[in-house]
N, C-alpha and C positions, 0 to 999 in steps of 0.2 A: 567521553564517549558519555559522560556522566550529565553532560549537559543537551546531549542529543537523545540521550532515554527521557527527560523531563522532557524536551518539546515533543517527543513521540507521545508520552503518555499524557501530555496537554491537547493535541491533536486530536487523539483516537478517543478518549474519555468518552464513555463510562469503560473501556477496556482496558485490562492493564498489561503496558506493555514491558519484555524483557528482553536486554540486549545480551548476546552470549558470543564471548568469540570463536568461531569457527575454522576457523585457519589462517595463517597469514597474511591474510586481506580482507577476510569475509568474516561476517558477523549473522550470527542468526538471530532474529528478531521474530519472537513467541507473543503473540495477543488472545490473552484470557479473558472469559465475561466474567461479569461482577459472580458467576457461584465458582467461578474458578477451572472452567473449563476452556483449553485450547481451544481456539475459533482459526486460528490461521497462524502457520509458521512459514518462513520464506528467509532464506539465505541472502543477503547484499552484499557488494563489496563495502568497503569502510569510506572509498571512496565517496559514494553514492551518499553515503548517510551526512559526509562535512559538506557537502557542496550545496546550499541554499536551495537553487533549482532543482536538483536532483533529489533533494529531503522532499520537496515538495511532491513529487511525481512520487515519490514511495511513499507518503501517506495516501495520496488519491489511489495508488492501487491496493495499497493495505485497506482501505476504506469500503473498496468495490468490493475485494476478496470479502469482507467480513459479510455484505448484503449478499454477498451469492450463497457464503456459509449457512446465513441465517434463513436462507429463501425469499429474501427481500429481491432479490435481481436475479432474472435468469442471464444464464451466459449467452443466449441466444439473444435477448437485448440488447445487450451490450456489442453486439455482430452488428444487428442492426443500425444502431446508433451509429458506431463508425462509418457502415459505409452511406448514411446520408451526410455525413462529415465530408468524406469523398466525394461525395456527388457535389457538393456544394462545392469545394475546393476545385474541381473539374471544370464547372460551372464558370467560375470567376476566372481560372487560366484561359478558356476560349472565349 
């Protein structure tokens, strides 16, 4: 877990990442801003943190959550981006 913590800290800098076991297979990930305030807390399955592909998704999701928490990204923008991506997939499939 220590190596995962280091990877998350590097990927999500300048935020400080703390991993805390929260169950037999879960881990609570806490991101704090440089002032020490909690920006995001999220529980993940430990398997997600151990798999490189899933860990990339975890980092992307945490980064998005931080942007939303800081008011730099609105949830409606995410929904609009998803709709555009789905429309492109549908156009390619047809």
